[in-house]
C-alpha positions as a Markdown table, in Angstrom:
| # | Residue | x | y | z |
|---|---|---|---|---|
| 1 | Met | 0.6 | 45.1 | 69.8 |
| 2 | Ile | -1.7 | 45.5 | 66.8 |
| 3 | Pro | -0.3 | 49.0 | 64.4 |
| 4 | Lys | -3.4 | 51.5 | 64.0 |
| 5 | Ser | -3.0 | 50.6 | 59.9 |
| 6 | Val | -3.6 | 47.0 | 60.4 |
| 7 | Lys | -7.0 | 47.6 | 62.7 |
| 8 | Lys | -8.1 | 49.8 | 60.5 |
| 9 | Ile | -8.4 | 47.0 | 57.9 |
| 10 | Leu | -9.4 | 44.8 | 60.4 |
| 11 | Glu | -12.4 | 46.8 | 61.3 |
| 12 | Arg | -13.5 | 47.3 | 57.6 |
| 13 | Gln | -13.8 | 43.4 | 57.5 |
| 14 | His | -16.0 | 43.7 | 60.9 |
| 15 | Tyr | -13.5 | 42.6 | 63.0 |
| 16 | Ile | -13.0 | 44.2 | 66.1 |
| 17 | Thr | -9.5 | 43.8 | 68.0 |
| 18 | Val | -9.2 | 43.2 | 71.6 |
| 19 | Gly | -6.3 | 44.5 | 73.9 |
| 20 | Asn | -2.7 | 43.7 | 72.6 |
| 21 | His | -3.0 | 40.6 | 70.3 |
| 22 | Ser | -6.6 | 39.5 | 70.2 |
| 23 | Gly | -9.9 | 39.7 | 67.9 |
| 24 | Val | -13.4 | 38.4 | 67.0 |
| 25 | Gln | -15.8 | 38.4 | 64.3 |
| 26 | Ile | -19.2 | 37.1 | 63.7 |
| 27 | Cys | -19.4 | 34.1 | 61.5 |
| 28 | Arg | -21.9 | 34.4 | 58.2 |
| 29 | Trp | -23.4 | 30.6 | 59.9 |
| 30 | Thr | -23.8 | 32.7 | 63.1 |
| 31 | Lys | -25.5 | 35.7 | 61.6 |
| 32 | Lys | -28.1 | 33.1 | 59.1 |
| 33 | Ser | -29.2 | 31.1 | 62.1 |
| 34 | Leu | -30.3 | 34.4 | 64.0 |
| 35 | Arg | -32.2 | 34.9 | 61.0 |
| 36 | Gly | -33.5 | 31.1 | 60.9 |
| 37 | Asp | -31.7 | 30.2 | 57.5 |
| 38 | Gly | -30.1 | 27.5 | 58.8 |
| 39 | Gly | -26.8 | 27.0 | 60.5 |
| 40 | Cys | -23.2 | 25.6 | 59.8 |
| 41 | Trp | -21.9 | 22.2 | 59.4 |
| 42 | Lys | -20.9 | 22.2 | 62.9 |
| 43 | Glu | -24.6 | 21.8 | 64.0 |
| 44 | Lys | -25.5 | 19.5 | 61.5 |
| 45 | Phe | -22.7 | 17.0 | 62.4 |
| 46 | Tyr | -21.7 | 17.5 | 65.7 |
| 47 | Gly | -25.4 | 19.2 | 67.6 |
| 48 | Ile | -23.7 | 22.7 | 68.6 |
| 49 | Lys | -25.6 | 26.0 | 68.3 |
| 50 | Ser | -24.4 | 28.2 | 65.4 |
| 51 | His | -26.0 | 31.4 | 67.0 |
| 52 | Gln | -23.9 | 30.2 | 70.3 |
| 53 | Cys | -20.6 | 30.1 | 68.5 |
| 54 | Cys | -17.7 | 32.8 | 68.8 |
| 55 | Gln | -15.3 | 33.2 | 66.3 |
| 56 | Phe | -11.7 | 34.3 | 67.8 |
| 57 | Ser | -8.4 | 34.9 | 68.3 |
| 58 | Pro | -5.9 | 35.0 | 70.9 |
| 59 | Ala | -3.1 | 36.0 | 67.9 |
| 60 | Ile | -4.9 | 37.6 | 65.5 |
| 61 | Met | -1.8 | 38.6 | 63.2 |
| 62 | Trp | 0.5 | 36.4 | 64.2 |
| 63 | Cys | 1.3 | 33.4 | 62.6 |
| 64 | Glu | 4.6 | 31.2 | 61.0 |
| 65 | Asn | 2.8 | 30.6 | 57.5 |
| 66 | Gln | 1.2 | 32.4 | 55.0 |
| 67 | Cys | -0.7 | 29.4 | 53.3 |
| 68 | Leu | -1.9 | 30.0 | 49.4 |
| 69 | His | -5.7 | 28.9 | 50.5 |
| 70 | Cys | -6.0 | 31.2 | 53.1 |
| 71 | Trp | -8.7 | 33.8 | 52.9 |
| 72 | Arg | -7.2 | 35.8 | 55.9 |
| 73 | Pro | -5.4 | 38.8 | 55.7 |
| 74 | Ile | -1.7 | 36.9 | 55.8 |
| 75 | Glu | 0.2 | 39.4 | 53.9 |
| 76 | Met | -0.1 | 41.7 | 56.9 |
| 77 | Asn | 1.0 | 39.1 | 59.7 |
| 78 | Leu | 3.3 | 40.5 | 62.6 |
| 79 | Gly | 5.5 | 37.3 | 63.0 |
| 80 | Thr | 5.5 | 34.5 | 65.7 |
| 81 | Lys | 6.3 | 36.5 | 69.1 |
| 82 | Ile | 3.6 | 38.1 | 70.6 |
| 83 | Glu | 5.7 | 41.3 | 73.4 |
| 84 | Lys | 3.0 | 42.4 | 74.9 |
| 85 | Ile | 1.1 | 39.4 | 76.7 |
| 86 | Asp | -2.6 | 39.7 | 77.7 |
| 87 | Glu | -4.3 | 37.8 | 80.4 |
| 88 | Pro | -6.5 | 35.4 | 79.6 |
| 89 | Lys | -9.9 | 36.0 | 82.0 |
| 90 | Lys | -9.3 | 39.7 | 80.7 |
| 91 | Ile | -9.2 | 38.1 | 77.1 |
| 92 | Ile | -12.5 | 36.3 | 77.1 |
| 93 | Glu | -14.2 | 39.1 | 79.0 |
| 94 | Glu | -13.2 | 41.6 | 76.3 |
| 95 | Ile | -14.3 | 39.3 | 74.1 |
| 96 | Ile | -17.7 | 38.5 | 74.7 |
| 97 | Lys | -18.4 | 42.2 | 75.7 |
| 98 | Ala | -17.1 | 42.9 | 71.6 |
| 99 | Arg | -19.3 | 40.0 | 70.1 |
| 100 | Lys | -22.3 | 41.8 | 71.6 |
| 101 | Lys | -21.3 | 45.0 | 70.2 |
| 102 | Leu | -20.8 | 43.1 | 66.6 |
| 103 | Leu | -24.6 | 41.7 | 67.5 |
| 104 | Ile | -26.4 | 44.1 | 69.0 |
| 105 | Gly | -27.6 | 44.9 | 65.0 |
| 106 | Phe | -29.4 | 41.9 | 64.8 |
| 107 | Lys | -32.2 | 43.0 | 67.6 |
| 108 | Ser | -33.8 | 45.3 | 65.0 |
| 109 | Asn | -34.2 | 42.5 | 62.2 |
| 110 | Lys | -37.4 | 41.3 | 61.7 |
| 111 | Lys | -35.9 | 38.1 | 60.4 |
| 112 | Thr | -34.1 | 37.7 | 64.2 |
| 113 | Ser | -35.3 | 35.3 | 66.7 |
| 114 | Met | -35.4 | 36.8 | 69.7 |
| 115 | Lys | -34.9 | 33.8 | 71.5 |
| 116 | Lys | -32.0 | 32.7 | 69.6 |
| 117 | Phe | -30.6 | 36.6 | 70.1 |
| 118 | Glu | -30.7 | 36.4 | 73.9 |
| 119 | Glu | -29.0 | 33.2 | 73.8 |
| 120 | Ala | -26.3 | 34.4 | 71.1 |
| 121 | Leu | -25.5 | 36.6 | 74.0 |
| 122 | Glu | -24.0 | 33.8 | 75.9 |
| 123 | Pro | -21.4 | 31.8 | 73.7 |
| 124 | Thr | -21.0 | 28.0 | 74.3 |
| 125 | Leu | -18.4 | 27.5 | 72.0 |
| 126 | Phe | -15.2 | 29.4 | 71.3 |
| 127 | Thr | -13.6 | 28.5 | 68.7 |
| 128 | Leu | -9.9 | 29.3 | 68.5 |
| 129 | Ser | -9.6 | 29.9 | 64.0 |
| 130 | Leu | -10.7 | 33.0 | 63.1 |
| 131 | Ser | -7.0 | 34.3 | 61.6 |
| 132 | Gly | -3.3 | 33.4 | 63.1 |
| 133 | Glu | -2.0 | 30.5 | 64.9 |
| 134 | Pro | -3.4 | 30.6 | 68.4 |
| 135 | Thr | -0.5 | 28.4 | 69.6 |
| 136 | Ile | 1.5 | 30.9 | 69.5 |
| 137 | Tyr | -0.2 | 32.7 | 72.5 |
| 138 | Pro | 2.2 | 31.7 | 75.7 |
| 139 | Lys | -1.3 | 31.5 | 77.9 |
| 140 | Leu | -2.9 | 29.3 | 76.1 |
| 141 | Pro | -3.9 | 26.1 | 78.7 |
| 142 | Glu | -5.1 | 28.9 | 80.9 |
| 143 | Leu | -7.1 | 30.7 | 78.4 |
| 144 | Ile | -8.4 | 27.4 | 77.8 |
| 145 | Arg | -9.4 | 26.5 | 81.3 |
| 146 | Glu | -11.1 | 30.3 | 81.4 |
| 147 | Ile | -13.4 | 29.0 | 78.5 |
| 148 | Arg | -13.8 | 26.0 | 81.0 |
| 149 | Lys | -14.8 | 27.4 | 83.7 |
| 150 | Arg | -18.1 | 28.8 | 81.8 |
| 151 | Asn | -19.3 | 25.6 | 80.5 |
| 152 | Ala | -18.6 | 26.1 | 77.1 |
| 153 | Ile | -16.6 | 24.0 | 74.7 |
| 154 | Ser | -13.7 | 24.7 | 73.2 |
| 155 | Phe | -12.3 | 24.3 | 69.6 |
| 156 | Leu | -8.8 | 24.6 | 68.7 |
| 157 | Val | -7.1 | 24.4 | 65.1 |
| 158 | Thr | -3.8 | 24.8 | 64.5 |
| 159 | Asn | -1.2 | 24.8 | 61.9 |
| 160 | Gly | 1.1 | 22.5 | 63.7 |
| 161 | Gln | 4.3 | 24.6 | 64.0 |
| 162 | Asn | 4.2 | 24.5 | 67.8 |
| 163 | Pro | 4.0 | 20.5 | 69.3 |
| 164 | Glu | 5.8 | 22.0 | 72.2 |
| 165 | Met | 2.4 | 23.9 | 73.4 |
| 166 | Ile | 0.4 | 21.0 | 72.6 |
| 167 | Lys | 2.2 | 18.7 | 74.7 |
| 168 | Lys | 1.7 | 21.6 | 77.5 |
| 169 | Leu | -1.8 | 21.7 | 76.8 |
| 170 | Glu | -2.1 | 17.8 | 77.4 |
| 171 | Lys | 0.7 | 18.0 | 80.7 |
| 172 | Glu | -1.4 | 20.7 | 82.4 |
| 173 | Lys | -4.9 | 19.0 | 81.5 |
| 174 | Ser | -5.7 | 22.1 | 79.6 |
| 175 | Leu | -6.7 | 20.6 | 76.1 |
| 176 | Pro | -9.6 | 21.8 | 74.1 |
| 177 | Thr | -12.9 | 19.7 | 73.2 |
| 178 | Gln | -11.3 | 19.4 | 70.0 |
| 179 | Leu | -8.3 | 19.9 | 68.4 |
| 180 | Thr | -7.8 | 20.1 | 64.5 |
| 181 | Leu | -4.8 | 19.7 | 62.7 |
| 182 | Ser | -5.3 | 21.8 | 59.0 |
| 183 | Thr | -3.3 | 19.0 | 56.6 |
| 184 | Asn | -3.3 | 21.0 | 53.5 |
| 185 | Ala | 0.0 | 19.2 | 51.6 |
| 186 | Pro | -0.1 | 15.8 | 52.1 |
| 187 | Asn | 4.0 | 15.6 | 51.6 |
| 188 | Glu | 7.3 | 17.8 | 52.4 |
| 189 | Lys | 7.7 | 19.8 | 48.8 |
| 190 | Leu | 4.4 | 20.5 | 48.5 |
| 191 | Phe | 3.8 | 21.3 | 52.4 |
| 192 | Lys | 6.8 | 23.9 | 51.9 |
| 193 | Ile | 4.9 | 25.6 | 48.5 |
| 194 | Trp | 1.6 | 25.5 | 50.1 |
| 195 | His | 2.5 | 26.8 | 53.4 |
| 196 | Arg | 5.2 | 29.5 | 53.0 |
| 197 | Ser | 6.6 | 28.5 | 56.8 |
| 198 | Thr | 8.8 | 31.0 | 58.2 |
| 199 | Lys | 10.2 | 28.1 | 60.2 |
| 200 | Lys | 12.8 | 26.2 | 58.8 |
| 201 | Asp | 11.9 | 22.8 | 60.1 |
| 202 | Cys | 8.5 | 23.5 | 59.7 |
| 203 | Trp | 7.5 | 19.8 | 58.1 |
| 204 | Lys | 9.2 | 18.3 | 61.0 |
| 205 | Lys | 7.5 | 19.9 | 63.5 |
| 206 | Phe | 4.3 | 19.3 | 61.6 |
| 207 | Asn | 5.0 | 15.6 | 61.6 |
| 208 | Glu | 5.7 | 16.1 | 65.9 |
| 209 | Thr | 1.9 | 17.3 | 66.3 |
| 210 | Ile | 0.8 | 14.3 | 63.7 |
| 211 | Leu | 2.7 | 11.9 | 66.1 |
| 212 | Phe | 1.2 | 13.8 | 69.6 |
| 213 | Met | -1.9 | 13.4 | 68.4 |
| 214 | Lys | -2.0 | 9.8 | 68.6 |
| 215 | Lys | -1.3 | 10.2 | 72.1 |
| 216 | Leu | -4.6 | 11.7 | 73.1 |
| 217 | Asn | -6.7 | 9.3 | 72.4 |
| 218 | Lys | -9.9 | 9.2 | 74.7 |
| 219 | Lys | -7.6 | 12.6 | 76.4 |
| 220 | Thr | -9.8 | 15.1 | 73.2 |
| 221 | Arg | -11.7 | 15.1 | 70.0 |
| 222 | Arg | -9.0 | 14.8 | 67.0 |
| 223 | Val | -9.5 | 15.7 | 64.1 |
| 224 | Ile | -7.1 | 16.1 | 60.7 |
| 225 | Arg | -9.0 | 18.5 | 58.5 |
| 226 | Leu | -7.6 | 18.7 | 54.5 |
| 227 | Thr | -8.4 | 22.0 | 52.4 |
| 228 | Leu | -8.6 | 20.1 | 49.1 |
| 229 | Val | -7.6 | 22.8 | 45.8 |
| 230 | Lys | -7.6 | 21.7 | 42.4 |
| 231 | Lys | -5.9 | 22.1 | 39.0 |
| 232 | Gly | -7.0 | 25.9 | 37.8 |
| 233 | Lys | -7.8 | 26.7 | 33.9 |
| 234 | Asp | -7.1 | 30.7 | 34.7 |
| 235 | Lys | -3.6 | 32.4 | 34.1 |
| 236 | Cys | -1.8 | 32.4 | 37.5 |
| 237 | Ala | 1.5 | 31.4 | 39.3 |
| 238 | Phe | -0.5 | 28.7 | 41.1 |
| 239 | Lys | -2.6 | 27.8 | 38.1 |
| 240 | Asp | -1.2 | 23.8 | 38.3 |
| 241 | Leu | -1.2 | 23.5 | 41.7 |
| 242 | Ser | -3.3 | 20.7 | 43.3 |
| 243 | Asn | -3.6 | 18.8 | 46.6 |
| 244 | Met | -6.2 | 16.3 | 45.3 |
| 245 | Glu | -4.2 | 14.5 | 42.1 |
| 246 | Gln | -4.6 | 10.4 | 42.7 |
| 247 | Glu | -1.1 | 10.3 | 43.8 |
| 248 | His | -2.0 | 12.4 | 47.0 |
| 249 | Val | -4.4 | 9.9 | 48.1 |
| 250 | Lys | -1.8 | 7.8 | 49.8 |
| 251 | Gln | 0.2 | 10.3 | 51.0 |
| 252 | Tyr | -2.6 | 11.5 | 52.5 |
| 253 | Val | -3.6 | 8.3 | 54.1 |
| 254 | Arg | -0.2 | 8.0 | 55.4 |
| 255 | Leu | -0.4 | 11.0 | 57.9 |
| 256 | Ile | -3.8 | 10.2 | 58.7 |
| 257 | Lys | -2.7 | 6.6 | 59.6 |
| 258 | Lys | 0.0 | 8.4 | 61.8 |
| 259 | Ala | -2.4 | 10.8 | 64.1 |
| 260 | Glu | -5.2 | 8.2 | 64.2 |
| 261 | Pro | -8.0 | 10.9 | 64.1 |
| 262 | Asp | -11.6 | 10.3 | 65.5 |
| 263 | Phe | -12.0 | 12.4 | 62.3 |
| 264 | Val | -11.3 | 13.4 | 59.4 |
| 265 | His | -12.6 | 16.7 | 57.5 |
| 266 | Val | -12.3 | 17.0 | 53.9 |
| 267 | Lys | -13.3 | 20.2 | 52.3 |
| 268 | Gly | -12.9 | 22.1 | 49.5 |
| 269 | Phe | -11.3 | 25.4 | 49.0 |
| 270 | Lys | -13.3 | 28.3 | 48.5 |
| 271 | Ser | -11.8 | 31.4 | 46.9 |
| 272 | Leu | -12.7 | 34.0 | 49.2 |
| 273 | Gly | -11.0 | 37.2 | 51.1 |
| 274 | Tyr | -7.4 | 38.0 | 50.6 |
| 275 | Ser | -7.4 | 34.1 | 48.8 |
| 276 | Arg | -8.4 | 35.3 | 46.2 |
| 277 | Glu | -5.7 | 37.5 | 45.2 |
| 278 | Arg | -3.6 | 34.1 | 44.9 |
| 279 | Met | -6.0 | 31.6 | 43.6 |
| 280 | Gly | -9.3 | 31.7 | 41.8 |
| 281 | Tyr | -12.6 | 30.3 | 41.7 |
| 282 | Asp | -11.2 | 28.3 | 38.7 |
| 283 | Lys | -9.3 | 26.4 | 41.6 |
| 284 | Gln | -12.5 | 25.7 | 43.9 |
| 285 | Pro | -13.6 | 21.8 | 44.0 |
| 286 | Tyr | -17.3 | 21.0 | 43.1 |
| 287 | Tyr | -18.7 | 19.4 | 46.1 |
| 288 | Glu | -18.9 | 15.9 | 43.8 |
| 289 | Glu | -14.9 | 16.1 | 43.4 |
| 290 | Val | -14.7 | 16.6 | 47.2 |
| 291 | Leu | -17.2 | 13.7 | 47.6 |
| 292 | Asp | -15.3 | 11.5 | 45.1 |
| 293 | Phe | -12.0 | 12.4 | 47.1 |
| 294 | Ala | -13.2 | 11.4 | 50.3 |
| 295 | Lys | -14.3 | 8.1 | 48.9 |
| 296 | Lys | -10.8 | 7.0 | 47.7 |
| 297 | Leu | -9.5 | 8.2 | 50.7 |
| 298 | Val | -12.0 | 5.8 | 52.6 |
| 299 | Lys | -10.9 | 3.3 | 50.4 |
| 300 | Glu | -7.6 | 3.6 | 51.0 |
| 301 | Leu | -7.8 | 3.4 | 54.5 |
| 302 | Lys | -9.4 | 0.3 | 55.1 |
| 303 | Asn | -7.8 | -2.4 | 57.3 |
| 304 | Lys | -9.1 | -6.1 | 56.2 |
| 305 | Ser | -8.3 | -7.1 | 60.0 |
| 306 | Ser | -10.5 | -4.3 | 61.5 |
| 307 | Asn | -13.7 | -3.7 | 61.5 |
| 308 | Lys | -13.1 | -0.9 | 62.8 |
| 309 | Asn | -12.6 | 0.7 | 59.4 |
| 310 | Tyr | -13.0 | 4.5 | 58.5 |
| 311 | Lys | -16.3 | 5.8 | 56.7 |
| 312 | Ile | -18.5 | 8.6 | 55.8 |
| 313 | Leu | -20.4 | 9.7 | 58.7 |
| 314 | Ala | -21.5 | 13.1 | 57.0 |
| 315 | Lys | -21.6 | 15.3 | 54.2 |
| 316 | Asp | -22.8 | 18.7 | 54.0 |
| 317 | Glu | -23.1 | 19.8 | 49.8 |
| 318 | Ile | -23.4 | 23.7 | 50.8 |
| 319 | Ser | -20.2 | 24.1 | 53.0 |
| 320 | Cys | -18.7 | 21.4 | 50.2 |
| 321 | Val | -17.6 | 19.4 | 53.4 |
| 322 | Val | -17.6 | 15.4 | 53.9 |
| 323 | Leu | -16.8 | 13.9 | 57.4 |
| 324 | Leu | -15.2 | 10.4 | 57.6 |
| 325 | Gly | -15.0 | 8.4 | 61.2 |
| 326 | Lys | -15.2 | 5.8 | 62.7 |
| 327 | Ser | -18.2 | 5.3 | 64.7 |
| 328 | Lys | -20.9 | 7.9 | 65.1 |
| 329 | Lys | -21.1 | 7.5 | 68.5 |
| 330 | Trp | -19.0 | 10.3 | 69.3 |
| 331 | Met | -20.4 | 12.8 | 66.8 |
| 332 | Arg | -22.6 | 14.3 | 68.9 |
| 333 | Ile | -20.7 | 17.0 | 71.4 |
| 334 | Lys | -22.8 | 16.9 | 74.6 |
| 335 | Lys | -20.1 | 18.8 | 77.2 |
| 336 | Ala | -17.0 | 20.9 | 77.3 |
């Protein structure tokens, strides 16, 4: 269960906790979309609706890692095992109810589109990436199936520390619409510094997940996500820590080639929330730096014997993200 002290902190940050281990929060892009200020880069790239996105977690304070760049309250992690398990159907029902409570204030906002507000009450996308590591939840396959029953899309973001669960999802035909592997460190040494995992074999587990992703070709949309952090100027413990040096390009390419994903998200780190205590604004790369790194990846990924090479398919300067892929054909999501 989530301790009362932790619940209070989460509530101050506008989360609503649900049951013994789940939680929901309204993304700022959902808010902007309701007010007519545009949608997030996922809407721009994939065609999904920001105002109908439900960002939640079935393991809100449980994670193997304490990633340096994470803007969530990782200092309050509750371990890697959930003791009292809630049922998937109950979680989804309560998450939707809680989300409606968080949205209700927008009804009186003059800038809110009433059409979008009514649509927002019934989410069409469930993003399992709010906080914690969703693959820790033991009934994840059933949870994905519950989302499917609602004819909704599911995005699962994982740290790759539980390849057994990814294999279970595939075995039980419960893969999400899109599976994203957070790939922030290109080598073992940097991985252990960056992610501060509780697992001694964390790099081995991560690579096991990468290799399995390749086998999921055409079974789900597969994404490798890079969050780039540059060297800083201010005095801090991680001033010189970076994952976007020239030497890292080839290392990342080796990992990408192992997975052969449909897409690669190249994103710039943002010093937000709890991450500000570890890495400041000086660690944020400019959009031009992220774009330049993406171009280097494309060049290194090029296979001279193939005409199906990775290329830049889309980019969004506001969110500091560049999308790589082999074809625009699969970009737009048409069904769950």
